[in-house]
gemmi code that builds the backbone of each chain (N, CA, C; Angstrom):
import gemmi

chains = {
    "A": [
        ("MET", (265.516, 98.988, 187.888), (265.096, 100.403, 187.487), (263.310, 100.300, 187.456)),
        ("ARG", (262.834, 99.636, 186.926), (261.229, 99.194, 186.929), (260.773, 98.967, 188.076)),
        ("LYS", (261.746, 98.307, 189.032), (261.165, 98.045, 190.573), (261.240, 99.156, 191.209)),
        ("SER", (262.488, 100.053, 190.958), (262.455, 101.262, 191.830), (260.993, 102.261, 191.548)),
        ("LEU", (260.836, 102.385, 190.349), (259.549, 103.112, 189.835), (258.408, 102.417, 190.517)),
        ("VAL", (258.151, 101.403, 190.436), (257.176, 100.714, 191.190), (256.886, 101.083, 192.368)),
        ("GLN", (258.233, 100.825, 193.164), (258.222, 101.193, 194.751), (257.757, 102.655, 194.843)),
        ("LEU", (258.518, 103.491, 194.330), (258.184, 105.068, 194.104), (256.626, 105.260, 193.862)),
        ("LEU", (256.204, 104.593, 193.047), (254.575, 104.864, 192.785), (254.015, 104.443, 194.045)),
        ("MET", (254.398, 103.462, 194.627), (253.684, 102.615, 195.639), (253.665, 103.737, 196.994)),
        ("VAL", (254.755, 104.427, 197.204), (255.047, 105.263, 198.362), (254.012, 106.607, 198.053)),
        ("LEU", (254.096, 106.956, 196.823), (253.449, 108.222, 196.611), (251.930, 107.656, 196.608)),
        ("LEU", (251.228, 106.793, 196.322), (249.835, 106.244, 196.664), (249.806, 106.176, 197.864)),
        ("ILE", (250.541, 105.410, 198.663), (250.168, 105.397, 200.213), (250.386, 106.804, 200.708)),
        ("ALA", (251.167, 107.969, 200.374), (251.164, 109.037, 200.812), (249.859, 109.713, 200.566)),
        ("CYS", (249.290, 109.554, 199.429), (248.160, 110.218, 199.090), (247.038, 109.746, 199.928)),
        ("ILE", (246.989, 108.341, 199.810), (245.615, 107.821, 200.640), (246.009, 108.252, 202.327)),
        ("VAL", (247.169, 108.537, 202.757), (247.154, 108.811, 204.043), (246.908, 110.137, 204.533)),
        ("SER", (247.314, 111.172, 203.260), (247.210, 112.517, 203.796), (246.854, 113.480, 203.074)),
        ("GLY", (246.892, 113.081, 201.773), (246.498, 113.861, 200.567), (245.232, 114.221, 200.092)),
        ("CYS", (244.237, 113.467, 200.569), (242.990, 113.203, 200.215), (241.897, 113.832, 200.975)),
        ("ALA", (242.333, 114.586, 201.842), (241.034, 115.278, 202.857), (240.183, 116.010, 202.349)),
        ("GLN", (238.964, 115.786, 202.599), (237.969, 116.397, 201.925), (236.909, 117.189, 203.065)),
        ("THR", (236.122, 118.222, 202.809), (235.304, 118.487, 203.657), (233.936, 118.304, 203.442)),
        ("ILE", (233.504, 117.497, 204.430), (232.200, 117.054, 204.502), (230.863, 117.818, 204.963)),
        ("GLY", (231.306, 119.216, 205.604), (230.113, 119.932, 206.174), (230.793, 121.203, 206.708)),
        ("THR", (230.077, 122.292, 206.449), (230.357, 123.349, 207.164), (229.313, 124.094, 207.792)),
        ("PHE", (229.412, 124.451, 208.934), (228.231, 124.917, 209.635), (228.323, 126.364, 210.335)),
        ("TYR", (227.487, 127.133, 210.320), (227.602, 128.664, 210.846), (226.812, 128.788, 211.750)),
        ("ARG", (227.256, 129.813, 212.839), (226.473, 130.335, 214.095), (226.550, 131.774, 214.181)),
        ("LEU", (225.698, 132.432, 214.455), (225.522, 133.707, 214.977), (225.351, 133.869, 216.253)),
        ("GLY", (225.973, 134.709, 216.997), (225.863, 134.911, 218.564), (226.062, 136.311, 219.019)),
        ("PRO", (224.875, 136.628, 219.858), (225.359, 138.075, 220.500), (226.419, 138.099, 221.421)),
        ("GLN", (226.570, 137.286, 222.175), (227.587, 137.126, 223.330), (227.920, 135.694, 223.698)),
        ("SER", (229.106, 135.584, 224.028), (229.771, 134.258, 224.376), (229.513, 133.670, 225.757)),
        ("HIS", (229.395, 134.830, 226.551), (229.021, 134.751, 228.059), (227.931, 135.267, 228.356)),
        ("PHE", (227.324, 135.132, 229.803), (226.232, 135.790, 230.182), (226.558, 137.236, 230.320)),
        ("VAL", (225.454, 138.025, 230.081), (225.831, 139.469, 230.201), (224.842, 139.844, 231.422)),
        ("TYR", (225.509, 140.389, 232.152), (224.596, 140.881, 233.661), (223.825, 142.097, 233.204)),
        ("PRO", (222.668, 142.273, 233.479), (222.147, 143.328, 233.191), (222.671, 144.463, 234.078)),
        ("ASN", (223.139, 144.598, 235.301), (223.709, 145.317, 236.288), (225.205, 145.349, 235.657)),
        ("SER", (225.634, 145.647, 234.455), (226.885, 145.595, 234.212), (227.147, 146.666, 233.382)),
        ("ASN", (228.425, 147.241, 233.098), (228.630, 148.026, 232.125), (229.831, 147.214, 230.926)),
        ("ILE", (229.582, 147.565, 229.790), (230.489, 146.727, 228.856), (231.215, 147.482, 227.863)),
        ("LYS", (232.384, 147.301, 227.770), (233.205, 148.339, 226.928), (233.876, 147.374, 225.628)),
        ("ASP", (233.761, 147.907, 224.400), (234.375, 147.062, 223.568), (235.850, 147.474, 223.557)),
        ("LEU", (236.627, 146.138, 223.308), (238.080, 146.588, 223.270), (238.706, 146.340, 221.707)),
        ("GLY", (237.871, 145.708, 220.889), (238.480, 145.451, 219.673), (238.295, 143.975, 219.025)),
        ("PRO", (238.394, 144.020, 217.823), (238.112, 142.801, 216.948), (238.860, 141.462, 217.445)),
        ("VAL", (238.473, 140.239, 217.433), (239.252, 139.117, 217.542), (238.880, 138.326, 216.387)),
        ("LYS", (239.905, 137.389, 216.165), (239.674, 136.199, 215.184), (240.450, 135.136, 215.518)),
        ("VAL", (239.954, 134.027, 215.554), (240.681, 132.909, 215.996), (240.208, 131.412, 215.179)),
        ("LYS", (241.165, 130.791, 215.065), (240.982, 129.188, 214.266), (241.862, 128.393, 214.883)),
        ("MET", (241.088, 127.245, 215.196), (241.777, 126.180, 216.003), (241.005, 124.737, 215.263)),
        ("ARG", (241.979, 123.611, 215.782), (241.515, 122.214, 215.405), (240.962, 121.817, 216.632)),
        ("GLY", (239.931, 121.042, 216.469), (239.241, 120.186, 217.618), (240.545, 119.250, 218.168)),
        ("ALA", (240.394, 119.149, 219.560), (241.457, 118.316, 219.918), (241.365, 116.792, 219.679)),
        ("ASP", (240.203, 116.282, 219.233), (239.991, 114.926, 218.963), (240.040, 114.624, 217.466)),
        ("LYS", (240.424, 113.385, 217.254), (240.228, 112.454, 215.918), (239.588, 111.591, 216.100)),
        ("SER", (238.373, 111.391, 215.381), (237.653, 110.322, 215.859), (237.714, 109.312, 214.308)),
        ("ASP", (237.453, 108.201, 214.380), (237.582, 107.197, 213.240), (236.063, 106.656, 213.008)),
        ("ARG", (235.476, 106.960, 213.978), (233.887, 106.373, 213.844), (232.830, 107.269, 212.976)),
        ("PHE", (232.931, 108.408, 213.718), (232.144, 109.370, 213.055), (232.560, 110.937, 213.424)),
        ("PRO", (232.244, 112.002, 212.743), (232.503, 113.371, 213.431), (231.966, 113.793, 214.605)),
        ("SER", (233.081, 114.362, 215.310), (232.743, 114.365, 216.696), (231.756, 115.641, 216.743)),
        ("PHE", (230.787, 115.471, 217.797), (229.523, 116.239, 217.854), (230.399, 117.546, 218.718)),
        ("MET", (229.447, 118.742, 218.721), (229.752, 119.872, 219.379), (229.684, 119.355, 221.134)),
        ("THR", (230.727, 119.742, 221.782), (230.806, 119.740, 223.024), (231.024, 121.306, 223.881)),
        ("SER", (230.938, 121.033, 224.976), (231.154, 122.514, 226.016), (232.484, 122.832, 225.823)),
        ("GLU", (233.508, 121.455, 226.008), (234.682, 121.805, 225.790), (235.412, 122.583, 224.781)),
        ("MET", (234.676, 122.041, 223.464), (235.046, 122.825, 222.304), (234.635, 124.388, 222.368)),
        ("ASP", (233.366, 124.865, 222.946), (233.206, 126.056, 223.211), (233.909, 126.749, 223.878)),
        ("VAL", (234.225, 126.492, 224.959), (235.095, 126.742, 226.128), (236.728, 127.266, 225.579)),
        ("SER", (237.301, 126.141, 224.952), (238.571, 126.285, 224.231), (238.398, 127.474, 223.361)),
        ("LEU", (237.406, 127.516, 222.343), (237.497, 128.665, 221.358), (237.275, 129.940, 221.874)),
        ("TYR", (236.394, 130.253, 223.015), (236.080, 131.381, 223.321), (237.419, 131.844, 224.121)),
        ("ASN", (237.981, 131.004, 225.112), (239.234, 131.263, 225.603), (240.514, 131.712, 224.946)),
        ("GLU", (240.425, 130.996, 223.900), (241.597, 131.218, 222.762), (241.354, 132.763, 222.188)),
        ("ALA", (240.123, 133.018, 221.918), (239.893, 134.460, 221.386), (239.908, 135.465, 222.614)),
        ("LEU", (239.630, 135.218, 223.803), (239.930, 136.137, 224.895), (241.107, 136.423, 224.882)),
        ("LYS", (242.127, 135.636, 224.959), (243.486, 135.709, 225.031), (244.181, 136.703, 224.096)),
        ("GLN", (243.567, 137.004, 222.995), (244.348, 137.793, 222.169), (244.058, 139.439, 222.549)),
        ("VAL", (243.257, 139.721, 223.773), (242.737, 141.040, 224.005), (243.057, 141.115, 225.574)),
        ("ASP", (243.787, 141.950, 225.983), (244.324, 141.987, 227.414), (242.863, 142.613, 227.972)),
        ("GLY", (242.540, 141.825, 229.061), (241.209, 142.479, 230.057), (240.044, 142.139, 229.266)),
        ("ALA", (240.007, 141.391, 228.336), (238.685, 140.925, 227.615), (238.097, 139.717, 228.536)),
        ("ASN", (236.827, 139.674, 228.838), (236.230, 138.622, 229.470), (234.840, 138.204, 228.904)),
        ("ILE", (234.370, 138.856, 227.564), (233.313, 138.299, 226.756), (233.457, 138.867, 225.276)),
        ("ILE", (232.921, 137.760, 224.502), (233.094, 138.141, 222.963), (231.584, 138.388, 222.593)),
        ("LEU", (231.609, 139.563, 221.653), (230.097, 140.381, 221.462), (230.074, 139.791, 220.139)),
        ("ASP", (228.798, 139.737, 219.569), (228.465, 139.756, 218.235), (229.334, 138.845, 217.390)),
        ("TYR", (229.397, 137.521, 217.583), (230.354, 136.691, 216.947), (229.460, 135.938, 215.946)),
        ("VAL", (230.594, 135.467, 214.848), (230.223, 134.533, 213.729), (231.240, 133.298, 214.102)),
        ("ARG", (230.493, 132.094, 214.154), (231.278, 130.886, 214.478), (230.979, 130.138, 213.159)),
        ("LYS", (232.172, 129.445, 212.699), (232.276, 128.489, 211.367), (232.972, 127.322, 211.894)),
        ("THR", (232.342, 126.032, 211.743), (232.489, 124.732, 212.118), (232.661, 123.933, 210.807)),
        ("THR", (233.936, 123.370, 210.611), (234.331, 122.731, 209.203), (234.445, 121.281, 209.783)),
        ("ILE", (233.800, 120.283, 209.263), (234.169, 118.812, 209.607), (234.793, 118.403, 208.229)),
        ("LYS", (236.067, 117.847, 208.405), (236.965, 117.345, 207.099), (237.169, 115.767, 207.512)),
        ("MET", (236.914, 114.932, 206.230), (237.481, 113.544, 206.416), (238.675, 113.304, 205.805)),
        ("GLU", (239.523, 112.496, 206.522), (240.927, 112.171, 205.936), (240.892, 110.816, 205.860)),
        ("PRO", (240.801, 110.204, 204.428), (240.875, 108.922, 204.603), (242.340, 108.314, 205.068)),
        ("SER", (242.477, 107.021, 205.464), (243.691, 106.508, 205.823), (243.664, 105.159, 205.475)),
        ("LEU", (245.052, 104.456, 205.751), (245.251, 103.124, 205.436), (244.103, 102.223, 206.152)),
        ("PHE", (243.556, 102.704, 207.480), (242.855, 101.771, 208.210), (241.487, 102.227, 208.427)),
        ("GLY", (241.194, 103.016, 207.248), (239.688, 103.703, 207.268), (239.682, 105.006, 207.063)),
        ("GLN", (239.068, 105.864, 207.988), (239.017, 107.240, 207.920), (239.179, 107.868, 209.083)),
        ("LYS", (239.449, 109.294, 209.005), (239.617, 109.991, 210.265), (238.637, 111.340, 209.956)),
        ("PHE", (238.055, 111.821, 211.097), (237.258, 113.007, 211.105), (238.005, 113.864, 211.789)),
        ("GLN", (238.101, 115.097, 211.473), (238.772, 116.336, 212.144), (237.749, 117.644, 211.910)),
        ("THR", (237.635, 118.130, 213.211), (236.931, 119.422, 213.221), (237.409, 120.684, 213.279)),
        ("GLU", (237.141, 121.676, 212.595), (238.078, 122.910, 212.686), (236.997, 123.916, 212.927)),
        ("GLU", (237.470, 125.032, 213.801), (236.611, 126.048, 214.499), (236.908, 127.404, 213.993)),
        ("GLU", (236.551, 128.300, 213.554), (236.703, 129.704, 213.410), (235.815, 130.719, 213.987)),
        ("LEU", (236.067, 131.482, 214.787), (235.356, 132.642, 215.497), (236.134, 133.723, 214.933)),
        ("GLU", (235.006, 134.973, 214.706), (235.113, 136.485, 214.545), (234.446, 137.002, 215.301)),
        ("GLY", (234.797, 138.176, 216.068), (233.718, 138.711, 216.922), (234.632, 140.172, 217.390)),
        ("THR", (233.863, 140.646, 218.659), (234.460, 141.655, 218.999), (234.650, 141.384, 220.757)),
        ("ALA", (235.863, 141.752, 221.008), (236.118, 141.406, 222.250), (235.946, 142.405, 223.356)),
        ("ALA", (235.289, 142.334, 224.505), (234.915, 143.313, 225.293), (235.124, 142.936, 226.653)),
        ("ARG", (235.123, 144.087, 227.578), (235.268, 143.896, 229.084), (234.088, 144.413, 229.765)),
        ("MET", (233.587, 143.524, 230.627), (232.400, 143.605, 231.338), (232.572, 143.787, 232.770)),
        ("GLU", (231.971, 145.025, 233.266), (232.154, 145.250, 234.850), (231.057, 145.030, 235.263)),
        ("LEU", (230.979, 144.446, 236.400), (229.709, 144.082, 237.187), (229.578, 145.454, 238.462)),
        ("GLY", (228.039, 145.766, 238.586), (227.705, 146.754, 239.427), (226.493, 146.379, 239.836)),
        ("LYS", (225.991, 147.443, 240.265), (224.469, 146.969, 240.894), (223.697, 148.521, 239.982)),
        ("GLN", (222.277, 147.937, 239.702), (221.532, 149.133, 239.389), (220.450, 149.489, 240.315)),
        ("GLU", (220.153, 150.765, 240.267), (219.066, 151.250, 240.855), (217.759, 150.694, 240.525)),
        ("LEU", (216.985, 150.153, 241.201), (215.634, 149.510, 240.875), (214.596, 149.895, 241.880)),
        ("LYS", (213.258, 150.003, 241.527), (212.288, 150.401, 242.557), (211.993, 149.302, 243.276)),
    ],
    "B": [
        ("MET", (246.503, 66.436, 222.393), (245.296, 66.639, 222.172), (244.642, 67.453, 223.341)),
        ("THR", (244.617, 67.043, 224.408), (244.016, 67.989, 225.339), (244.748, 69.240, 225.624)),
        ("ARG", (246.142, 69.516, 225.688), (246.727, 70.363, 225.525), (246.481, 71.510, 224.536)),
        ("ALA", (246.416, 70.809, 223.211), (245.902, 71.705, 222.082), (244.830, 72.465, 222.374)),
        ("TYR", (243.770, 71.735, 222.741), (242.221, 72.034, 223.211), (242.593, 73.241, 224.039)),
        ("LEU", (243.457, 73.029, 225.101), (243.645, 74.099, 226.193), (244.131, 75.285, 225.767)),
        ("PHE", (245.166, 75.130, 224.860), (245.504, 76.399, 223.972), (244.544, 77.217, 223.162)),
        ("ILE", (243.621, 76.402, 222.508), (242.583, 77.079, 221.645), (241.660, 78.072, 222.683)),
        ("LEU", (241.267, 77.152, 223.723), (240.525, 77.725, 224.812), (241.069, 78.978, 225.294)),
        ("LEU", (242.283, 79.078, 225.691), (243.152, 80.087, 226.021), (243.206, 81.195, 225.034)),
        ("GLY", (243.309, 80.919, 223.994), (243.102, 81.736, 222.930), (242.249, 82.637, 222.539)),
        ("CYS", (240.908, 81.683, 222.616), (239.747, 82.268, 222.822), (239.262, 83.219, 223.697)),
        ("CYS", (239.663, 83.032, 225.090), (239.667, 83.877, 226.194), (240.046, 84.987, 225.868)),
        ("GLY", (241.535, 85.140, 225.400), (242.306, 86.024, 225.297), (241.586, 87.196, 224.175)),
        ("LEU", (241.051, 86.704, 223.076), (240.669, 87.284, 221.804), (239.409, 87.859, 222.721)),
        ("SER", (238.507, 86.900, 223.225), (237.327, 87.669, 223.911), (237.705, 89.151, 224.515)),
        ("LEU", (238.722, 88.873, 225.553), (239.020, 89.945, 226.534), (239.524, 91.273, 225.607)),
        ("TRP", (240.343, 90.979, 224.475), (240.923, 92.121, 223.671), (239.644, 92.627, 222.883)),
        ("LEU", (238.752, 91.867, 222.524), (237.626, 92.343, 221.940), (236.707, 93.206, 222.682)),
        ("CYS", (236.610, 92.681, 223.819), (235.705, 93.330, 224.896), (236.511, 94.745, 225.403)),
        ("GLY", (237.864, 94.846, 225.438), (238.554, 96.246, 225.476), (238.312, 97.033, 224.491)),
        ("GLY", (238.340, 96.522, 223.258), (238.189, 97.079, 222.158), (236.963, 97.862, 221.504)),
        ("CYS", (235.858, 97.160, 222.091), (234.513, 97.492, 221.778), (233.776, 98.606, 222.884)),
        ("SER", (234.615, 99.635, 223.073), (233.515, 100.544, 223.892), (233.988, 101.844, 223.327)),
        ("TYR", (233.204, 102.531, 223.143), (233.192, 104.105, 222.693), (232.272, 105.003, 223.205)),
        ("THR", (232.627, 106.195, 223.097), (231.962, 107.385, 224.017), (231.634, 108.420, 222.701)),
        ("VAL", (230.549, 109.123, 222.979), (230.210, 109.922, 222.038), (229.540, 111.091, 223.087)),
        ("THR", (230.111, 112.403, 222.931), (229.657, 113.489, 223.665), (228.966, 114.611, 222.883)),
        ("TYR", (227.823, 115.058, 223.402), (227.431, 116.317, 222.772), (226.937, 117.491, 223.933)),
        ("GLY", (227.379, 118.523, 223.643), (227.270, 119.529, 224.468), (227.544, 121.063, 223.970)),
        ("HIS", (227.227, 122.052, 224.979), (227.702, 123.296, 224.994), (227.940, 124.036, 225.932)),
        ("PHE", (228.405, 125.268, 225.788), (228.619, 126.181, 226.915), (227.541, 127.188, 226.680)),
        ("VAL", (226.807, 127.239, 227.733), (225.429, 128.090, 227.758), (225.623, 129.477, 228.632)),
        ("PRO", (225.343, 130.749, 228.028), (225.471, 131.772, 228.996), (224.624, 131.899, 230.259)),
        ("ASN", (223.132, 131.516, 229.862), (222.274, 131.461, 231.102), (221.209, 130.401, 230.679)),
        ("SER", (220.709, 129.626, 231.867), (219.614, 128.927, 232.044), (218.323, 129.328, 232.112)),
        ("GLN", (218.126, 130.569, 232.492), (216.728, 131.365, 232.386), (217.017, 132.886, 231.845)),
        ("PHE", (215.741, 133.238, 231.681), (215.917, 134.516, 230.993), (216.245, 135.759, 232.004)),
        ("ALA", (217.032, 136.577, 231.624), (217.511, 137.579, 232.433), (217.046, 139.098, 232.196)),
        ("TYR", (216.021, 139.288, 233.067), (215.249, 140.411, 232.817), (216.170, 141.672, 233.031)),
        ("PRO", (216.090, 142.885, 231.923), (217.028, 143.795, 232.105), (216.736, 144.637, 233.169)),
        ("ASN", (215.427, 144.639, 233.721), (215.211, 145.142, 235.251), (215.540, 144.144, 236.172)),
        ("SER", (216.682, 143.726, 236.342), (217.110, 143.026, 237.650), (218.407, 143.082, 237.877)),
        ("ASN", (218.896, 142.843, 239.067), (220.305, 142.614, 239.524), (220.626, 141.132, 239.589)),
        ("ILE", (221.708, 140.836, 239.216), (221.891, 139.493, 239.437), (223.432, 139.466, 239.894)),
        ("LYS", (223.618, 138.447, 241.002), (224.625, 138.394, 241.820), (225.122, 136.748, 241.562)),
        ("PRO", (226.261, 136.439, 241.375), (226.983, 135.162, 241.361), (226.915, 134.575, 242.419)),
        ("LEU", (226.887, 133.246, 242.998), (226.990, 132.746, 244.157), (227.833, 131.733, 244.145)),
        ("GLY", (228.642, 131.200, 243.236), (229.737, 130.354, 243.060), (229.438, 129.144, 242.307)),
        ("PRO", (230.521, 128.355, 241.858), (230.413, 126.859, 241.146), (229.338, 125.706, 241.762)),
        ("VAL", (228.828, 125.510, 240.751), (227.861, 124.212, 241.158), (228.027, 123.109, 240.034)),
        ("ARG", (227.681, 121.921, 240.437), (227.686, 120.832, 239.627), (226.854, 119.516, 239.669)),
        ("ALA", (226.208, 119.041, 238.909), (225.068, 117.933, 239.016), (224.934, 117.069, 237.757)),
        ("GLU", (224.601, 115.989, 238.039), (224.785, 114.937, 237.010), (223.819, 113.954, 237.155)),
        ("ILE", (223.371, 113.332, 236.217), (222.631, 112.125, 236.199), (223.098, 110.981, 235.249)),
        ("LYS", (222.682, 109.715, 235.746), (223.651, 108.681, 234.776), (222.141, 107.480, 234.629)),
        ("LYS", (222.233, 106.907, 233.658), (221.305, 105.773, 233.395), (221.980, 104.731, 232.470)),
        ("LYS", (221.749, 103.571, 232.861), (222.521, 102.598, 232.186), (221.633, 101.403, 231.895)),
        ("VAL", (221.607, 100.870, 230.430), (220.515, 99.844, 230.179), (221.589, 98.912, 229.333)),
        ("PHE", (220.769, 97.527, 229.247), (221.586, 96.438, 228.596), (220.749, 96.439, 227.525)),
        ("GLU", (221.504, 96.360, 225.880), (220.682, 96.042, 224.895), (219.472, 97.074, 224.826)),
        ("GLY", (219.761, 98.490, 224.436), (218.883, 99.468, 223.926), (219.580, 100.617, 224.240)),
        ("SER", (218.614, 101.778, 224.014), (219.253, 103.040, 224.122), (218.630, 103.800, 225.622)),
        ("PRO", (219.345, 104.075, 226.440), (218.752, 104.558, 227.677), (218.490, 106.224, 227.186)),
        ("SER", (217.235, 106.494, 227.736), (217.002, 108.105, 227.587), (216.419, 108.826, 228.698)),
        ("LEU", (216.721, 110.097, 229.065), (216.338, 110.616, 230.320), (215.002, 111.336, 230.041)),
        ("SER", (214.461, 111.170, 230.919), (212.941, 112.089, 230.816), (213.359, 113.399, 231.258)),
        ("ILE", (212.257, 114.231, 230.727), (212.232, 115.826, 230.985), (212.288, 116.166, 232.887)),
        ("GLU", (211.531, 115.257, 233.474), (211.538, 115.504, 234.872), (212.974, 115.284, 235.347)),
        ("GLU", (213.616, 114.181, 234.845), (214.975, 113.843, 235.299), (215.862, 114.874, 235.106)),
        ("ILE", (215.883, 115.619, 234.011), (216.663, 116.707, 233.562), (216.700, 117.786, 234.396)),
        ("LYS", (214.901, 118.068, 234.772), (214.641, 119.325, 235.344), (215.143, 119.133, 236.977)),
        ("LYS", (215.012, 117.793, 237.462), (215.607, 117.453, 238.767), (217.335, 117.593, 238.905)),
        ("CYS", (218.076, 117.425, 237.853), (219.347, 117.316, 237.795), (219.630, 119.071, 237.905)),
        ("TYR", (218.878, 120.046, 237.261), (219.059, 121.587, 237.163), (218.610, 121.912, 238.549)),
        ("ASN", (217.560, 121.284, 239.271), (217.353, 121.955, 240.579), (218.361, 121.409, 241.538)),
        ("ASP", (218.795, 120.214, 241.323), (219.810, 119.633, 242.294), (221.211, 120.552, 241.974)),
        ("ALA", (221.177, 121.013, 240.935), (222.769, 121.939, 240.869), (222.247, 123.475, 241.631)),
        ("LEU", (221.108, 123.656, 241.180), (220.720, 125.207, 242.059), (220.457, 125.012, 243.740)),
        ("SER", (220.217, 123.667, 243.816), (219.907, 123.678, 245.403), (221.294, 123.735, 246.211)),
        ("GLN", (222.738, 123.564, 245.647), (223.947, 123.650, 246.061), (224.197, 125.112, 246.276)),
        ("ALA", (223.520, 125.908, 246.071), (223.808, 127.243, 246.448), (222.643, 128.234, 247.129)),
        ("SER", (222.757, 128.362, 248.225), (221.462, 129.067, 248.887), (221.031, 130.170, 247.866)),
        ("GLY", (219.735, 130.332, 247.645), (219.263, 131.666, 247.063), (219.286, 131.631, 245.606)),
        ("ALA", (219.892, 130.465, 244.713), (220.127, 130.390, 243.543), (218.769, 130.149, 242.816)),
        ("ASN", (218.659, 131.014, 241.584), (217.386, 130.711, 240.938), (217.813, 130.713, 239.432)),
        ("LEU", (219.023, 130.603, 239.063), (219.531, 130.392, 237.453), (220.827, 129.985, 237.621)),
        ("LEU", (221.120, 129.421, 236.514), (222.730, 128.862, 236.065), (223.311, 129.881, 235.024)),
        ("ILE", (224.487, 130.352, 235.498), (225.042, 131.281, 234.408), (226.429, 130.804, 233.880)),
        ("ASN", (226.866, 130.832, 232.602), (228.031, 130.581, 231.902), (228.147, 128.680, 232.457)),
        ("TYR", (227.367, 128.046, 232.271), (227.331, 126.660, 232.223), (227.787, 125.976, 231.288)),
        ("ARG", (228.236, 124.710, 231.368), (228.428, 123.450, 230.598), (227.493, 122.517, 230.624)),
        ("GLU", (226.813, 122.066, 229.507), (225.868, 121.086, 229.548), (226.211, 119.947, 228.350)),
        ("ASP", (226.526, 118.891, 229.152), (227.265, 117.609, 228.312), (226.165, 116.502, 228.360)),
        ("THR", (225.884, 115.740, 227.399), (225.322, 114.580, 227.422), (226.431, 113.507, 226.557)),
        ("THR", (226.739, 112.432, 227.342), (227.782, 111.489, 226.828), (227.089, 110.082, 226.925)),
        ("LEU", (227.251, 109.579, 225.637), (226.731, 107.955, 225.603), (228.020, 106.985, 225.394)),
        ("THR", (228.275, 106.353, 226.213), (229.161, 105.157, 226.249), (228.457, 103.761, 225.961)),
        ("HIS", (229.187, 103.409, 224.830), (228.821, 101.965, 224.669), (229.633, 100.987, 224.744)),
        ("THR", (229.259, 99.802, 225.401), (230.297, 98.788, 225.781), (229.802, 97.575, 225.502)),
        ("THR", (230.470, 97.049, 224.320), (229.987, 95.486, 224.086), (230.798, 94.571, 224.532)),
        ("VAL", (230.142, 93.600, 225.215), (230.913, 92.418, 226.046), (230.524, 91.277, 225.107)),
        ("PRO", (231.625, 90.717, 224.531), (231.336, 89.456, 223.556), (230.484, 88.308, 224.252)),
        ("TYR", (229.733, 87.874, 223.367), (228.636, 86.623, 223.815), (227.797, 87.250, 224.701)),
        ("VAL", (227.759, 88.329, 225.078), (226.790, 88.669, 226.213), (226.005, 90.034, 225.758)),
        ("GLY", (226.495, 91.013, 225.167), (225.391, 91.932, 224.368), (226.094, 93.494, 224.826)),
        ("THR", (225.387, 94.346, 224.730), (225.939, 95.814, 224.755), (225.363, 96.452, 225.597)),
        ("PHE", (225.996, 97.199, 226.679), (225.561, 97.894, 227.784), (225.683, 99.516, 227.167)),
        ("THR", (224.652, 100.101, 227.532), (224.675, 101.640, 227.099), (224.448, 102.709, 228.253)),
        ("GLU", (225.617, 103.570, 228.535), (225.219, 104.365, 229.596), (225.009, 105.822, 229.202)),
        ("VAL", (224.149, 106.607, 229.539), (223.718, 107.970, 229.268), (224.099, 108.813, 230.711)),
        ("LYS", (224.916, 109.990, 230.306), (225.291, 110.687, 231.379), (225.255, 112.238, 230.870)),
        ("TYR", (224.429, 112.774, 232.005), (224.009, 114.338, 231.873), (224.529, 115.189, 232.773)),
        ("VAL", (225.442, 116.008, 232.286), (226.192, 116.851, 233.383), (225.853, 118.516, 233.186)),
        ("LEU", (225.542, 118.926, 234.222), (225.443, 120.402, 234.092), (226.441, 120.963, 235.378)),
        ("GLU", (227.221, 121.967, 234.703), (228.393, 122.406, 235.455), (228.724, 124.012, 235.249)),
        ("GLY", (228.345, 124.907, 236.147), (228.659, 126.198, 235.868), (228.500, 127.189, 237.027)),
        ("GLU", (227.977, 128.335, 237.051), (227.953, 129.105, 238.325), (226.714, 129.375, 238.513)),
        ("ALA", (226.080, 129.196, 240.017), (224.732, 129.464, 240.298), (224.756, 131.167, 240.531)),
        ("ALA", (223.700, 131.722, 240.364), (223.198, 132.999, 240.405), (221.772, 133.267, 241.103)),
        ("GLN", (221.874, 134.630, 241.495), (220.517, 134.909, 242.188), (220.096, 136.321, 241.396)),
        ("GLN", (218.974, 135.981, 240.851), (218.134, 137.205, 239.991), (217.141, 137.931, 240.837)),
        ("THR", (217.458, 138.919, 241.139), (216.516, 139.826, 241.839), (215.671, 140.903, 240.692)),
        ("ILE", (214.331, 140.834, 240.390), (213.853, 141.563, 239.659), (213.274, 142.769, 240.319)),
        ("GLY", (213.426, 144.075, 239.715), (212.743, 145.273, 240.195), (212.190, 146.081, 239.095)),
        ("GLN", (212.069, 147.244, 238.930), (211.451, 147.902, 237.960), (212.447, 149.347, 237.748)),
        ("LYS", (212.513, 149.510, 236.388), (213.456, 150.322, 236.035), (212.771, 151.711, 235.938)),
        ("HIS", (213.390, 152.857, 235.875), (212.569, 154.162, 235.611), (212.603, 154.398, 234.230)),
        ("LEU", (211.480, 154.536, 233.605), (211.832, 154.614, 231.820), (210.854, 155.987, 231.599)),
        ("LYS", (211.401, 156.913, 230.748), (210.659, 157.963, 230.278), (209.857, 157.760, 229.282)),
    ],
}
model = gemmi.Model(1)
for chain_id, residues in chains.items():
    chain = gemmi.Chain(chain_id)
    for i, (resn, *xyz) in enumerate(residues, 1):
        res = gemmi.Residue()
        res.name, res.seqid = resn, gemmi.SeqId(i, " ")
        for name, pos in zip(("N", "CA", "C"), xyz):
            atom = gemmi.Atom()
            atom.name, atom.element = name, gemmi.Element(name[0])
            atom.pos, atom.b_iso = gemmi.Position(*pos), 0.0
            res.add_atom(atom)
        chain.add_residue(res)
    model.add_chain(chain)
structure = gemmi.Structure()
structure.add_model(model)
structure.setup_entities()
């Protein structure tokens, strides 16, 4: 009976160490006017709000992963998918959260990204200039 | 006795190779950037197609760094791939550091800077303003 109780406690302790004690070690924000280049010779039409949340693909055990262009592109593409015809995100707020999860072999860092903004469609033309 | 010594030697070699394979790690820092140069509102901008350029440097026992001139050269290399291009739009800019430790030898560090995006041509004119 006592042995079973000890085993159960051990299992609970390991489960807690492996997954239950994730903690946020930093949250960062960025405001941006546009996700992609805005041609001066274009018309832009708002299509509606978008909101997306995704986890970074990699889990590093040495240090939190830095920002990469791949993360930027994945996040923008995920937001653009939400509205048909959208090819740019305007006036966005981006939130990056870095979490640390202790594990039996050290720790793991995980990045979470959130983006809120307005999806829009940009159509390229040519403006009359002197 | 000789055979035991040989086994120990082979074991050490195997351990060294295992350590060698296990002591390499990579860190990337980068962004997705809308435009490399200021886009004048009184201009027409024409996309010219995808371009890519990179620069690498490897050092032994130290941290390699790229000079501003080398970064500018890389940027100009990317632009030169499209005739008439004078800016990059919607491009990725990533710097990757790879550390490789060779047991009993030392650490090699490589820095790689990559630019990948679309070349474009900006023609500046004058808008009529009231």
